[in-house]
C-alpha positions, 0 to 999 in steps of 0.5 A, spaced: 205 152 233 208 157 238 211 163 234 218 164 235 221 171 236 228 169 236 232 162 235 239 160 237 242 156 243 243 155 250 251 155 251 255 153 257 261 150 257 262 146 250 255 144 250 250 148 245 242 147 246 238 149 240 232 153 242 227 158 240 224 164 244 217 164 245 213 170 249 210 167 255 205 173 256 200 177 251 199 184 251 194 186 257 188 191 256 184 194 250 188 196 244 186 203 242 188 205 235 187 212 232 183 213 226 181 219 222 173 219 224 172 222 217 175 217 213 176 211 218 184 211 216 189 210 221 192 216 224 200 215 225 205 220 229 208 226 227 215 228 228 214 235 231 219 240 233 217 242 240 219 249 240 217 251 233 211 246 232 213 244 225 214 237 223 221 235 222 223 231 216 227 224 218 233 226 215 234 232 220 233 228 226 239 226 230 239 223 237 242 226 243 243 224 250 241 230 255 247 231 261 243 236 264 237 240 263 238 243 256 245 240 255 245 235 250 251 230 247 249 228 240 251 221 238 251 219 231 248 213 228 255 210 226 257 211 233 250 207 236 251 202 231 259 201 234 256 200 241 251 195 240 253 188 242 254 183 237 248 178 236 251 172 237 245 168 237 246 164 244 244 165 251 251 165 254 250 162 261 256 164 266 253 162 273 248 158 277 245 161 283 240 159 288 233 161 285 231 165 291 237 169 290 234 174 285 230 180 288 223 180 285 224 188 283 229 185 278 224 181 274 222 184 267 219 179 262 218 172 262 219 168 256 218 160 254 224 156 251 222 151 246 227 146 244 229 144 237 228 137 235 236 136 235 237 138 242 231 135 246 235 130 250 240 136 252 234 140 253 231 135 258 238 134 261 239 141 263 231 142 266 232 136 270 239 138 273 236 145 275 230 142 278 235 137 282 240 142 284 235 148 286 239 153 281 237 157 276 242 159 270 244 167 270 246 168 262 247 174 257 243 174 251 242 179 245 235 179 242 235 183 236 240 189 238 238 189 246 243 186 250 239 183 257 241 179 263 237 173 264 235 168 268 234 161 265 229 156 270 225 150 269 218 151 269 214 144 269 216 140 263 219 146 260 225 151 261 223 159 261 228 165 260 226 171 265 229 177 262 232 181 268 233 189 269 240 191 270 242 193 277 243 200 275 236 200 273 233 198 280 232 204 285 235 203 292 229 203 297 233 209 300 230 213 294 223 213 298 226 217 304 222 213 309 221 217 315 223 214 322 216 214 324 216 208 319 222 205 319 222 205 327 215 203 328 213 198 333 206 196 333 203 193 339 202 186 341 195 187 340 195 191 334 199 185 331 195 180 333 189 183 330 192 184 323 195 177 323 188 175 325 185 179 319 190 176 314 188 169 316 181 170 315 183 173 308 188 167 306 186 164 300 190 160 294 193 163 287 187 162 283 189 166 276 182 164 273 179 169 278 182 175 277 179 179 271 181 186 268 174 189 269 175 195 264 177 190 259 171 186 260 166 192 259 170 195 253 170 188 249 162 187 251 161 194 248 165 192 242 161 186 241 154 189 242 156 195 237 159 189 232 152 185 233 148 192 231 152 193 225 157 198 227 163 196 224 168 200 220 173 197 215 180 200 216 185 198 211 191 196 215 198 193 212 202 188 216 209 187 216 213 180 218 220 181 220 225 175 218 228 171 224 235 169 224 237 162 226 243 160 229 247 154 226 247 149 232 250 142 234 248 137 239 254 137 243 251 132 249 258 128 249 262 134 251 259 135 258 265 131 260 270 136 257 266 142 259 266 139 266 273 138 266 275 145 263 271 148 269 275 144 274 281 146 270 279 154 270 277 153 278 284 151 279 287 156 275 283 161 279 285 158 286 292 158 284 292 166 282 288 167 288 283 171 284 276 171 282 277 173 275 274 170 269 266 170 270 263 175 266 258 180 271 253 184 268 256 190 271 263 189 267 259 188 261 259 195 259 252 193 257 245 197 258 242 202 254 247 208 252 242 213 255 242 213 263 236 216 266 236 221 272 232 218 278 226 222 279 
């Protein structure tokens, strides 16, 4: 059984679809832990004053945002908590767009959405609707204390939730400062023809089973070899399991008609006012991280 990292509901109109969020990826590479070679005890990190080199007790540590080099504004824990988005336990859909409209640079991390048994029929209905319309749903979601922009899309017989980067987190291509020798370059017909022939000669299919992390393979082979030779050290570890909250959700399939009617009424109201208000956009939410990093 897949382990859920969050439980809540997909919400659009008056419809709630109970779901669980399951990671669609696993950590890549080899996980090296620090150990004390004398005792084989795990080694942690110290909080050290970068000027004096002395360790700083937790109660003396505050958080600050650097406005410019060397100048900080201190933000208290109370102020940070007040700015955190409310954990509503819902994936709030606010728009449906063409799947090809999302730039690849905005894609951050994929998750699976597993249906709760109380909402399997509505889950399947949303999946088939997205498939037939060629649309994906844009939504806001808060997982733990982090608010994210996300795209909800069909994936075979399931639904996937793709966490997206906020627009402010994605650099414009102008950041590269490409020279005109690149932007205005025009290859000759012969050069282009030869390059196209090379591409055609190397054309293939997506075969994920063939793509290997050779470093990981080499290290794990070495680990197995050493383990077989008895070179194993016992290390005491402590594992903690976080409690997960579950939202109270109700199967509201019968409210589709009412939701549709409400959407039409809302659209008519917007048309009569001559505006586009009413749809929450990522840029209007005030979300993102409290700290803005400088480019570079």
